N, CA, C and O of each residue as an XYZ file, in Angstrom:
768
protein
N     -79.138    -37.712    -23.838
C     -79.192    -35.867    -23.778
C     -79.366    -35.239    -24.761
O     -78.332    -35.016    -25.390
N     -80.784    -34.625    -25.405
C     -81.550    -34.131    -26.205
C     -81.699    -32.675    -26.798
O     -82.565    -31.857    -26.490
N     -80.337    -32.467    -28.018
C     -79.547    -31.102    -28.354
C     -81.657    -30.512    -28.392
O     -82.367    -29.986    -27.534
N     -81.896    -30.917    -29.653
C     -83.049    -30.153    -29.902
C     -83.940    -29.263    -28.836
O     -84.424    -28.132    -28.880
N     -83.919    -30.357    -27.822
C     -85.210    -30.556    -26.522
C     -84.211    -29.065    -26.505
O     -84.503    -28.123    -27.243
N     -82.329    -28.990    -25.020
C     -82.160    -28.097    -25.079
C     -82.515    -26.703    -25.850
O     -83.255    -25.731    -25.696
N     -81.787    -27.067    -26.543
C     -81.785    -25.822    -27.029
C     -83.095    -24.814    -27.224
O     -82.954    -23.614    -27.458
N     -84.059    -25.298    -27.128
C     -85.845    -25.166    -26.826
C     -85.604    -24.585    -24.981
O     -86.071    -23.595    -24.418
N     -84.881    -25.461    -24.562
C     -85.810    -25.266    -23.264
C     -84.590    -24.248    -22.344
O     -84.667    -23.844    -21.184
N     -83.810    -24.102    -23.070
C     -82.891    -23.250    -22.581
C     -83.340    -21.996    -22.364
O     -83.824    -21.421    -23.339
N     -83.279    -21.119    -20.769
C     -82.996    -19.985    -20.739
C     -82.685    -19.251    -19.449
O     -82.838    -19.603    -18.280
N     -82.081    -17.841    -20.123
C     -81.399    -17.032    -19.254
C     -81.848    -16.736    -18.195
O     -82.919    -16.214    -17.884
N     -80.696    -17.205    -17.404
C     -80.882    -16.781    -16.007
C     -80.499    -15.248    -15.078
O     -79.458    -14.592    -15.083
N     -82.079    -14.971    -14.151
C     -81.441    -14.219    -13.599
C     -81.110    -14.538    -12.515
O     -80.306    -13.679    -12.155
N     -81.288    -15.572    -11.417
C     -81.291    -15.261    -10.258
C     -80.771    -16.693     -9.671
O     -81.253    -17.719    -10.153
N     -80.021    -16.756     -8.875
C     -79.439    -17.979     -8.783
C     -79.026    -18.738     -7.043
O     -78.646    -18.180     -6.014
N     -79.278    -20.020     -7.306
C     -79.103    -20.236     -5.963
C     -77.772    -20.331     -5.468
O     -76.781    -20.488     -6.181
N     -77.774    -20.203     -3.886
C     -75.901    -19.902     -3.622
C     -75.065    -20.639     -3.870
O     -73.962    -20.294     -4.295
N     -75.341    -21.552     -3.700
C     -74.774    -22.947     -4.017
C     -73.728    -22.530     -5.329
O     -73.898    -21.813     -6.316
N     -72.971    -23.061     -5.007
C     -71.598    -23.174     -6.277
C     -71.441    -23.469     -7.127
O     -72.357    -23.629     -6.320
N     -71.140    -23.954     -8.578
C     -71.189    -25.106     -9.122
C     -69.560    -25.673     -9.693
O     -68.661    -25.214    -10.398
N     -69.925    -27.446     -8.601
C     -68.380    -28.093     -8.853
C     -67.656    -27.589     -9.817
O     -67.982    -27.306    -10.969
N     -65.814    -27.417     -8.822
C     -65.417    -27.242    -10.740
C     -65.027    -28.694    -11.611
O     -64.079    -28.569    -12.386
N     -65.457    -29.591    -11.567
C     -65.086    -30.612    -12.253
C     -66.285    -30.010    -13.220
O     -65.890    -29.739    -14.354
N     -67.539    -29.783    -12.987
C     -68.362    -29.069    -13.877
C     -68.401    -28.111    -14.865
O     -68.802    -28.062    -16.028
N     -67.645    -27.037    -13.743
C     -67.833    -26.162    -14.493
C     -66.702    -26.076    -15.766
O     -66.769    -25.285    -16.707
N     -65.575    -27.170    -15.529
C     -64.804    -27.040    -16.674
C     -65.051    -28.162    -17.742
O     -64.359    -28.070    -18.757
N     -66.092    -29.396    -17.652
C     -67.054    -29.557    -18.916
C     -67.263    -28.445    -19.382
O     -66.495    -27.966    -20.217
N     -68.517    -27.697    -18.871
C     -69.289    -27.388    -19.254
C     -67.818    -26.383    -20.669
O     -67.703    -26.516    -21.887
N     -67.055    -25.536    -19.707
C     -66.663    -25.366    -20.685
C     -65.279    -26.116    -21.753
O     -64.764    -25.540    -22.711
N     -65.062    -26.950    -21.449
C     -65.108    -28.068    -22.332
C     -65.725    -28.091    -23.467
O     -65.277    -28.163    -24.612
N     -66.809    -28.024    -23.066
C     -67.489    -28.699    -24.614
C     -68.001    -27.209    -25.316
O     -68.461    -27.321    -26.453
N     -67.966    -26.066    -24.830
C     -67.923    -25.261    -25.707
C     -67.173    -24.959    -26.349
O     -67.485    -24.045    -27.112
N     -65.597    -25.575    -26.461
C     -64.706    -25.186    -26.716
C     -65.004    -26.206    -28.296
O     -64.523    -25.873    -29.380
N     -65.887    -27.466    -28.093
C     -66.113    -27.375    -29.774
C     -67.026    -26.626    -30.634
O     -67.913    -26.963    -31.419
N     -66.447    -25.289    -30.177
C     -67.253    -24.337    -31.022
C     -66.329    -23.632    -32.921
O     -65.117    -23.540    -33.117
N     -67.240    -23.355    -33.733
C     -67.001    -23.502    -35.578
C     -65.953    -22.611    -34.901
O     -66.391    -21.605    -34.341
N     -64.376    -22.876    -34.864
C     -63.320    -21.423    -35.364
C     -62.497    -21.740    -36.669
O     -62.416    -22.791    -37.304
N     -61.951    -20.598    -36.863
C     -61.402    -20.415    -38.035
C     -60.315    -20.562    -38.123
O     -59.674    -19.865    -37.336
N     -59.230    -21.755    -39.333
C     -58.517    -22.095    -38.649
C     -57.960    -22.558    -37.494
O     -56.739    -22.440    -37.389
N     -58.714    -23.172    -36.403
C     -58.641    -23.741    -35.600
C     -57.848    -22.884    -33.928
O     -57.420    -23.208    -32.820
N     -58.075    -21.659    -34.788
C     -57.866    -20.704    -33.624
C     -58.539    -20.695    -32.417
O     -57.806    -20.631    -31.430
N     -59.863    -20.746    -32.200
C     -59.449    -21.207    -30.467
C     -59.858    -19.842    -29.723
O     -60.067    -19.617    -28.531
N     -59.897    -19.019    -30.845
C     -59.436    -17.635    -30.189
C     -60.145    -16.818    -28.352
O     -59.693    -15.829    -27.775
N     -61.325    -17.722    -27.916
C     -61.849    -17.875    -26.540
C     -61.123    -17.184    -25.553
O     -60.187    -16.670    -26.164
N     -61.031    -16.857    -24.228
C     -59.675    -17.004    -23.254
C     -61.062    -16.672    -22.280
O     -62.027    -15.957    -22.549
N     -60.859    -17.237    -21.413
C     -61.289    -17.581    -19.786
C     -61.335    -16.918    -18.356
O     -61.424    -17.812    -17.514
N     -61.313    -15.942    -17.914
C     -61.589    -15.326    -16.465
C     -61.916    -15.423    -15.548
O     -62.424    -14.368    -15.166
N     -61.943    -16.319    -14.707
C     -63.281    -16.994    -13.720
C     -63.389    -16.749    -12.734
O     -62.521    -17.418    -12.172
N     -64.183    -15.888    -11.620
C     -64.329    -14.937    -10.280
C     -65.081    -15.285     -9.998
O     -66.185    -14.888    -10.370
N     -64.809    -16.582     -8.868
C     -65.362    -17.099     -7.774
C     -64.787    -16.766     -6.459
O     -63.636    -16.347     -6.342
N     -65.784    -16.997     -5.229
C     -65.266    -17.235     -4.063
C     -64.787    -16.196     -3.292
O     -65.695    -15.585     -2.729
N     -63.493    -15.716     -3.036
C     -63.042    -14.483     -3.196
C     -62.943    -13.911     -3.851
O     -63.445    -12.799     -3.694
N     -62.383    -14.143     -4.822
C     -61.977    -14.340     -6.029
C     -63.502    -12.776     -6.815
O     -63.374    -11.994     -7.757
N     -64.092    -12.879     -6.337
C     -65.493    -12.528     -7.152
C     -64.915    -11.030     -6.692
O     -64.991    -10.134     -7.533
N     -64.157    -10.633     -4.968
C     -64.468     -9.269     -4.442
C     -63.906     -8.073     -5.474
O     -64.369     -6.953     -5.692
N     -62.518     -8.869     -6.121
C     -62.108     -7.794     -6.179
C     -62.689     -7.519     -8.134
O     -62.472     -6.631     -8.958
N     -63.224     -8.405     -8.144
C     -64.078     -7.395    -10.058
C     -65.580     -6.804     -9.916
O     -66.318     -6.183    -10.681
N     -65.690     -7.261     -8.642
C     -67.078     -6.877     -8.429
C     -66.653     -5.270     -8.052
O     -67.263     -4.321     -8.544
N     -65.405     -5.094     -7.016
C     -65.134     -3.635     -7.253
C     -64.312     -3.009     -8.347
O     -64.090     -1.807     -8.205
N     -63.685     -3.766     -9.705
C     -63.503     -2.562    -10.487
C     -64.342     -2.655    -11.349
O     -64.282     -2.115    -12.454
N     -65.578     -3.639    -10.769
C     -67.563     -2.869    -12.373
C     -67.282     -1.671    -11.435
O     -67.079     -0.599    -12.004
N     -67.221     -1.700     -9.495
C     -67.951     -0.280     -9.551
C     -67.954      0.850     -9.133
O     -68.776      1.655     -8.696
N     -65.865      0.744     -9.526
C     -65.456      2.265     -9.774
C     -64.929      2.093    -11.398
O     -63.946      2.727    -11.782
N     -65.380      1.540    -11.947
C     -65.775      1.548    -13.527
C     -66.992      1.970    -13.563
O     -66.964      2.427    -14.706
N     -68.135      2.190    -13.165
C     -69.926      2.592    -13.338
C     -68.952      3.836    -12.628
O     -68.636      4.611    -13.530
N     -68.559      4.135    -11.718
C     -67.944      5.988    -11.996
C     -67.834      6.884    -12.254
O     -68.324      8.013    -12.293
N     -66.643      5.974    -12.586
C     -65.648      6.877    -13.649
C     -66.774      7.358    -15.190
O     -66.934      8.519    -15.564
N     -67.378      6.187    -15.814
C     -68.106      6.674    -16.738
C     -69.462      6.971    -16.434
O     -70.362      6.970    -17.275
N     -69.576      7.177    -15.455
C     -71.191      8.770    -15.300
C     -72.563      7.073    -14.342
O     -73.549      6.861    -13.636
N     -72.044      6.780    -14.719
C     -73.841      5.391    -14.640
C     -73.281      5.540    -12.362
O     -74.278      5.487    -11.641
N     -72.664      5.608    -12.020
C     -72.887      5.986    -10.730
C     -71.884      6.880     -9.069
O     -70.863      6.699     -8.406
N     -73.323      8.041     -9.150
C     -72.549      8.883     -8.503
C     -70.578      9.074     -8.054
O     -70.138      7.972     -7.729
N     -69.885      9.787     -8.023
C     -68.707      9.349     -7.192
C     -68.947     10.464     -5.338
O     -68.078     11.305     -5.110
N     -70.076     10.295     -4.323
C     -70.205     11.377     -3.850
C     -70.326     10.457     -2.316
O     -70.085      9.253     -2.220
N     -70.612     11.053     -1.574
C     -70.998     10.015      0.048
C     -72.135     10.332      0.045
O     -72.608     10.246      1.178
N     -73.143     10.818     -1.019
C     -75.202      9.928     -0.439
C     -75.255      9.137     -0.467
O     -74.853      8.176     -1.123
N     -76.306      9.565      0.990
C     -76.798      7.927      0.907
C     -77.478      6.965      0.016
O     -77.545      5.737      0.074
N     -77.984      7.850     -0.855
C     -78.825      7.111     -1.712
C     -77.052      6.215     -2.390
O     -76.939      5.011     -2.621
N     -76.260      6.972     -2.504
C     -74.898      6.460     -3.842
C     -74.735      5.842     -3.167
O     -75.085      4.831     -3.775
N     -74.273      5.312     -1.695
C     -73.825      4.523     -1.186
C     -74.799      3.082     -0.792
O     -74.044      2.127     -0.613
N     -75.631      2.873     -0.695
C     -77.141      2.478     -1.106
C     -77.095      1.569     -2.439
O     -77.983      0.747     -2.664
N     -76.539      1.672     -2.883
C     -77.061      1.838     -4.436
C     -75.706      1.011     -4.163
O     -75.932     -0.186     -3.990
N     -74.236      1.408     -4.080
C     -73.406      0.362     -4.793
C     -73.448     -0.227     -3.523
O     -72.475     -0.979     -3.466
N     -74.155     -0.272     -2.352
C     -74.210     -1.935     -1.409
C     -75.253     -2.792     -2.083
O     -75.133     -3.953     -2.472
N     -76.362     -1.945     -2.148
C     -76.921     -2.702     -3.073
C     -76.368     -3.561     -4.352
O     -76.656     -4.743     -4.535
N     -76.034     -3.250     -4.693
C     -75.263     -3.773     -6.204
C     -73.527     -4.623     -5.946
O     -72.813     -5.326     -6.661
N     -73.462     -4.275     -5.056
C     -72.445     -5.293     -4.495
C     -73.016     -6.596     -3.898
O     -72.797     -7.792     -4.092
N     -73.847     -5.879     -3.083
C     -74.552     -7.701     -2.545
C     -75.309     -8.262     -3.356
O     -75.433     -9.452     -3.066
N     -76.049     -7.872     -4.509
C     -76.335     -8.488     -5.623
C     -75.186     -9.007     -6.520
O     -75.247    -10.237     -6.496
N     -73.960     -8.506     -7.457
C     -73.442     -9.222     -7.758
C     -71.990    -10.187     -7.271
O     -71.103    -10.671     -7.974
N     -72.230    -10.219     -5.554
C     -71.295    -11.499     -4.532
C     -72.068    -12.123     -4.907
O     -71.740    -12.669     -5.960
N     -73.158    -12.393     -4.520
C     -74.674    -13.394     -4.412
C     -74.342    -14.323     -5.583
O     -74.469    -15.526     -5.354
N     -73.941    -13.954     -6.792
C     -73.908    -14.956     -7.894
C     -72.556    -15.643     -8.421
O     -71.697    -15.352     -9.253
N     -72.881    -17.103     -7.183
C     -71.624    -17.964     -7.703
C     -70.020    -17.646     -8.557
O     -68.849    -17.482     -8.213
N     -70.717    -17.677     -9.702
C     -69.358    -17.203    -10.734
C     -69.397    -16.363    -11.431
O     -70.417    -16.424    -12.117
N     -68.691    -15.406    -11.684
C     -68.530    -14.521    -12.899
C     -67.592    -15.063    -14.488
O     -66.912    -14.094    -14.824
N     -67.465    -15.768    -15.080
C     -66.958    -15.215    -16.347
C     -66.489    -14.192    -17.510
O     -66.915    -13.858    -18.615
N     -65.888    -14.017    -17.059
C     -64.896    -13.147    -18.496
C     -64.596    -13.776    -19.769
O     -63.610    -14.512    -19.806
N     -65.360    -13.588    -20.927
C     -64.815    -14.259    -21.485
C     -63.592    -12.704    -22.723
O     -63.643    -11.506    -22.442
N     -62.912    -13.141    -23.647
C     -62.521    -12.285    -24.164
C     -61.445    -13.132    -24.693
O     -61.013    -14.271    -24.515
N     -61.185    -12.079    -25.434
C     -60.169    -12.403    -26.869
C     -59.098    -11.672    -27.436
O     -59.334    -10.547    -26.996
N     -57.882    -11.558    -28.255
C     -57.070    -10.769    -28.094
C     -57.754     -9.661    -29.710
O     -58.654    -10.183    -30.369
N     -57.376     -8.641    -30.027
C     -57.553     -7.341    -31.213
C     -57.099     -7.754    -32.319
O     -55.953     -8.018    -32.681
N     -58.468     -7.806    -33.036
C     -57.596     -8.443    -34.106
C     -57.823     -7.070    -35.513
O     -58.929     -6.686    -35.891
N     -56.565     -6.585    -36.027
C     -56.511     -5.119    -36.777
C     -57.864     -5.039    -38.389
O     -58.653     -4.206    -38.834
N     -57.416     -6.479    -38.744
C     -58.021     -7.210    -40.197
C     -58.843     -6.966    -39.520
O     -58.790     -6.801    -38.301
N     -60.183     -6.878    -40.567
C     -61.804     -6.195    -39.843
C     -62.293     -7.995    -40.434
O     -63.462     -8.170    -40.091
N     -61.954     -8.760    -40.881
C     -62.993     -9.585    -41.642
C     -62.243    -11.003    -40.659
O     -62.815    -12.066    -40.415
N     -60.786    -10.595    -40.219
C     -60.359    -11.915    -38.739
C     -61.065    -11.080    -38.113
O     -61.808    -11.822    -37.471
N     -61.295    -10.220    -37.902
C     -61.600     -9.608    -36.172
C     -63.274    -10.549    -36.204
O     -63.870    -11.202    -35.348
N     -63.586    -10.178    -37.704
C     -65.646    -10.591    -37.368
C     -65.516    -12.030    -37.443
O     -66.507    -12.669    -37.089
N     -64.001    -12.986    -38.019
C     -65.220    -14.335    -37.764
C     -63.933    -14.849    -36.412
O     -63.526    -16.008    -36.489
N     -63.565    -14.253    -35.649
C     -62.944    -14.029    -34.270
C     -63.489    -13.848    -33.668
O     -63.269    -14.469    -32.629
N     -64.836    -12.781    -33.629
C     -65.622    -12.805    -32.385
C     -66.938    -13.507    -32.963
O     -67.916    -13.400    -32.224
N     -67.143    -14.258    -34.243
C     -68.203    -15.305    -34.347
C     -67.985    -15.960    -33.764
O     -68.898    -16.199    -32.974
N     -66.628    -16.868    -33.570
C     -66.357    -18.133    -32.952
C     -66.035    -17.719    -31.663
O     -65.087    -18.403    -31.276
N     -66.474    -16.708    -30.599
C     -66.237    -16.871    -29.116
C     -67.422    -16.522    -29.470
O     -67.896    -16.595    -28.336
N     -68.369    -16.176    -30.159
C     -70.404    -16.251    -29.675
C     -70.196    -17.750    -29.923
O     -70.690    -18.432    -29.025
N     -69.845    -18.158    -30.497
C     -70.479    -20.027    -30.660
C     -69.664    -20.517    -30.056
O     -70.064    -21.678    -29.970
N     -68.697    -20.452    -29.514
C     -68.406    -20.612    -27.467
C     -69.517    -20.550    -26.741
O     -70.129    -21.564    -26.405
N     -69.855    -19.436    -26.455
C     -70.444    -18.557    -25.399
C     -72.169    -19.702    -25.714
O     -72.814    -20.393    -24.925
N     -72.292    -19.518    -26.650
C     -73.503    -19.920    -27.093
C     -73.841    -22.171    -26.516
O     -74.601    -22.916    -25.896
N     -72.577    -22.142    -27.358
C     -71.879    -23.979    -26.393
C     -71.670    -23.971    -25.248
O     -71.446    -25.019    -24.641
N     -71.687    -22.993    -24.764
C     -71.292    -23.113    -23.309
C     -72.787    -22.865    -22.952
O     -73.212    -24.010    -23.108
N     -73.158    -22.611    -22.823
C     -74.722    -21.836    -22.487
C     -75.830    -23.713    -22.828
O     -76.637    -24.240    -22.062
N     -75.567    -23.988    -23.622
C     -76.307    -25.472    -23.878
C     -75.975    -26.767    -23.138
O     -76.675    -27.723    -22.804
N     -74.642    -26.477    -22.989
C     -73.627    -27.505    -22.379
C     -73.788    -27.638    -20.886
O     -73.669    -28.755    -20.383
N     -74.146    -26.199    -19.866
C     -74.560    -25.463    -19.041
C     -75.611    -26.498    -18.245
O     -75.522    -27.418    -17.432
N     -77.192    -25.421    -19.345
C     -78.496    -26.297    -20.137
C     -78.535    -27.924    -19.165
O     -79.369    -28.218    -18.308
N     -77.551    -28.641    -19.564
C     -77.399    -30.404    -19.492
C     -76.941    -30.878    -18.302
O     -77.115    -32.043    -17.943
N     -75.989    -29.510    -17.247
C     -75.502    -29.878    -16.275
C     -76.665    -29.266    -15.371
O     -76.621    -29.735    -14.234
N     -77.885    -28.174    -15.604
C     -78.851    -28.158    -14.580
C     -78.346    -26.891    -13.523
O     -78.744    -26.641    -12.385
N     -77.188    -26.113    -14.461
C     -76.460    -25.060    -14.687
C     -76.909    -23.739    -15.530
O     -76.984    -23.812    -16.756
N     -77.184    -22.614    -14.887
C     -77.365    -21.587    -15.788
C     -76.903    -20.567    -15.979
O     -75.831    -20.548    -15.374
N     -77.122    -19.349    -16.649
C     -76.452    -18.187    -16.866
C     -76.977    -17.376    -18.103
O     -77.879    -17.660    -18.891
N     -76.064    -16.172    -18.035
C     -76.700    -15.214    -17.726
C     -75.835    -14.369    -19.175
O     -76.082    -13.263    -18.695
N     -75.355    -14.148    -19.991
C     -74.412    -13.939    -21.562
C     -75.106    -12.254    -21.351
O     -76.225    -11.870    -21.690
N     -73.997    -11.468    -20.675
C     -74.037    -10.418    -20.038
C     -72.801     -9.769    -21.280
O     -71.695    -10.176    -21.634
N     -74.022     -8.074    -21.846
C     -72.953     -6.726    -22.538
C     -73.176     -5.673    -20.686
O     -73.890     -5.360    -19.732
N     -72.184     -5.618    -21.215
C     -72.189     -4.203    -20.114
C     -70.892     -2.998    -20.423
O     -69.786     -3.266    -20.892
N     -71.416     -1.566    -19.995
C     -70.607     -0.418    -21.346
C     -68.994     -0.966    -19.449
O     -67.890     -1.132    -19.967
N     -68.952     -1.067    -18.644
C     -67.513     -1.151    -17.733
C     -66.762     -2.530    -18.740
O     -65.552     -2.531    -18.514
N     -67.165     -3.691    -19.781
C     -65.832     -3.919    -20.436
C     -65.159     -3.522    -21.834
O     -64.234     -3.954    -22.522
N     -66.783     -1.704    -21.959
C     -65.642     -0.678    -22.554
C     -64.519      0.267    -21.890
O     -63.965      1.288    -22.298
N     -64.423     -0.377    -20.871
C     -63.764      0.460    -20.418
C     -62.465      0.447    -19.914
O     -62.199      0.396    -18.713
N     -61.577      0.497    -20.908
C     -59.995      0.125    -21.039
C     -59.690      0.182    -19.421
O     -59.170     -0.878    -19.072
N     -59.855      1.082    -18.359
C     -59.132      1.232    -16.730
C     -59.831      0.029    -15.824
O     -59.537     -0.284    -14.670
N     -61.192     -0.756    -16.984
C     -61.725     -1.579    -16.108
C     -61.129     -2.733    -16.386
O     -60.858     -3.492    -15.456
N     -60.785     -3.110    -17.849
C     -59.705     -4.055    -18.874
C     -58.583     -4.209    -17.630
O     -58.511     -5.261    -16.995
N     -57.757     -3.118    -17.359
C     -55.901     -3.570    -17.085
C     -56.046     -3.721    -14.733
O     -55.287     -4.156    -13.867
N     -57.672     -2.964    -14.723
C     -57.838     -3.609    -13.292
C     -57.762     -4.658    -13.401
O     -56.850     -5.281    -12.856
N     -58.720     -5.262    -14.170
C     -58.855     -7.115    -13.943
C     -57.292     -7.770    -14.261
O     -56.825     -8.605    -13.486
N     -56.532     -7.310    -15.471
C     -54.674     -7.822    -15.877
C     -55.226     -8.004    -17.264
O     -54.850     -8.930    -17.982
N     -56.316     -6.922    -17.717
C     -55.839     -7.253    -19.422
C     -55.375     -6.386    -20.287
O     -55.707     -5.421    -19.600
N     -54.741     -5.749    -21.491
C     -54.815     -4.881    -21.535
C     -55.460     -4.390    -23.122
O     -55.540     -4.982    -24.198
N     -55.865     -2.993    -22.655
C     -56.710     -2.952    -23.772
C     -56.335     -3.100    -25.222
O     -56.705     -4.017    -25.955
N     -55.789     -2.392    -25.452
C     -55.022     -2.379    -26.589
C     -54.721     -3.608    -27.121
O     -54.364     -3.686    -28.296
N     -54.833     -4.768    -26.285
C     -54.602     -5.815    -27.080
C     -55.671     -7.073    -27.058
O     -55.967     -7.950    -27.871
N     -56.070     -6.754    -25.828
C     -57.712     -7.948    -25.499
C     -59.319     -7.041    -26.400
O     -59.478     -6.045    -27.106
N     -59.908     -7.770    -26.008
C     -61.328     -6.863    -26.319
C     -62.296     -8.253    -25.010
O     -61.914     -9.391    -24.739
N     -63.200     -7.722    -24.643
C     -64.018     -8.813    -24.007
C     -65.226     -8.939    -25.319
O     -65.336     -8.503    -26.465
N     -65.695     -9.449    -24.770
C     -66.666    -10.430    -25.574
C     -68.261    -10.309    -25.006
O     -69.246     -9.722    -25.453
N     -68.014    -11.235    -23.679
C     -69.093    -10.763    -23.005
C     -68.836    -11.330    -21.052
O     -67.930    -11.218    -20.227
N     -69.827    -11.761    -21.071
C     -69.426    -11.351    -19.078
C     -70.890    -12.595    -18.780
O     -72.083    -12.395    -19.011
N     -70.347    -13.620    -18.312
C     -71.660    -14.793    -17.801
C     -71.034    -15.275    -16.489
O     -70.003    -15.780    -16.046
N     -72.875    -14.600    -15.927
C     -73.074    -15.235    -14.701
C     -73.277    -16.304    -15.075
O     -73.099    -16.639    -16.246
N     -73.725    -17.134    -14.092
C     -72.997    -17.948    -13.861
C     -73.256    -19.040    -12.097
O     -72.484    -18.918    -11.146
N     -74.604    -20.093    -12.095
C     -74.523    -20.473    -11.521
C     -75.925    -21.502    -11.607
O     -76.461    -21.578    -12.713
N     -76.678    -22.494    -10.168
C     -77.999    -23.339    -10.180
C     -78.637    -22.335     -9.982
O     -78.355    -21.557     -9.071
N     -79.934    -22.106    -11.064
C     -81.177    -21.407    -10.933
C     -81.469    -21.527     -9.952
O     -81.234    -22.502     -9.237
N     -82.198    -20.324     -9.613
C     -82.934    -20.313     -8.592
C     -84.107    -20.636     -8.416
O     -84.658    -21.396     -7.620
N     -84.703    -19.536     -9.814
C     -86.089    -19.618    -10.872
C     -85.211    -19.417    -12.649
O     -84.180    -18.961    -13.144
N     -86.420    -20.081    -13.014
C     -86.769    -19.908    -14.707
C     -87.510    -19.812    -14.615
O     -88.517    -20.138    -13.986
N     -86.724    -18.688    -16.068
C     -88.299    -18.101    -16.180
C     -89.122    -19.049    -17.643
O     -88.818    -19.935    -18.443
N     -89.878    -18.485    -17.431
C     -90.831    -18.940    -18.239
C     -90.682    -19.085    -20.040
O     -89.568    -18.644    -20.321
N     -91.320    -19.484    -21.154
C     -90.874    -20.026    -22.363
C     -91.671    -18.728    -23.545
O     -92.850    -18.817    -23.886
N     -90.636    -17.479    -24.065
C     -91.021    -16.764    -24.676
C     -91.473    -16.973    -25.713
O     -90.722    -16.336    -26.452
N     -92.239    -17.459    -26.356
C     -92.930    -17.182    -27.736
C     -92.071    -16.951    -28.527
O     -91.363    -16.046    -28.084
N     -91.602    -17.441    -29.903
C     -90.505    -17.068    -31.012
C     -91.473    -16.104    -32.135
O     -92.697    -16.063    -32.014
N     -90.911    -15.526    -32.968
C     -91.493    -15.298    -34.019
C     -91.292    -16.640    -35.385
O     -90.398    -17.354    -35.840
N     -92.722    -16.376    -35.597
C     -91.897    -17.986    -36.948
C     -91.424    -17.952    -37.541
O     -91.442    -16.867    -38.123
N     -90.234    -19.289    -38.243
C     -89.482    -18.345    -38.854
C     -90.052    -17.861    -40.266
O     -89.682    -16.757    -40.664
N     -90.841    -18.540    -40.972
C     -91.363    -18.067    -41.943
C     -91.311    -16.401    -42.345
O     -91.166    -15.840    -43.431
N     -91.484    -15.920    -41.073
C     -91.785    -13.801    -41.146
C     -89.844    -13.508    -40.715
O     -89.353    -12.396    -40.522
N     -88.983    -15.014    -40.658
C     -87.847    -13.820    -41.158
C     -86.279    -14.311    -41.657
O     -85.093    -14.089    -41.411
N     -87.389    -15.358    -42.770
C     -86.784    -16.697    -44.245
C     -87.553    -16.092    -45.279
O     -88.783    -16.132    -45.272
N     -86.612    -15.303    -46.531
C     -86.888    -14.631    -47.538
C     -86.151    -16.559    -47.946
O     -85.279    -17.045    -47.226
N     -86.677    -17.240    -49.032
C     -86.965    -18.412    -50.090
C     -86.940    -17.362    -51.490
O     -87.779    -16.542    -51.863
N     -85.255    -17.863    -52.243
C     -85.192    -17.447    -53.561
C     -84.557    -18.721    -53.996
O     -83.560    -19.319    -53.590
N     -85.683    -19.040    -55.227
C     -85.759    -20.953    -55.858
C     -84.870    -19.674    -58.024
O     -84.677    -19.985    -59.199
N     -84.779    -18.955    -57.538
C     -84.574    -18.900    -59.001
C     -83.933    -17.097    -59.370
O     -83.673    -16.758    -60.525
């Protein structure tokens, strides 16, 4: 394993093969993710993994949320029904969906520490997945902020917050490398 090569070559995956990732590999990937830095060893990350028949409840909750927040109309217009059908088909074709969530914190400093640790966990997870030939897409979506969506998937929105929803599977296609801005343009060096 060459971690520097993995960091450079990992890509966000948008299309997945139908094949599910083996349970032991999923477990290993998330285990490696858990070695992320975490303040006071709190390990604030939690995972709800939706796969197989469990995906239907998750997808239904997404569509209901999109209707509630106005991203999808609540009518029986053929265009609306076609959009819902297409969205459902697309989401159900993704082998695994992982909701990554954490406990809400009242203290803003503690919240930033916990949220940062969860983001490090997500990135570790993506890098570990890439080593296993598994792709992920780290998504931030409007339904994550819908209290009724959280309730539909068994989370209390007063106590928990979703940090990301990860789409997971073996890549159907790997996107090309996108050039990065030279770090010199992002870094200010102060010597005195």
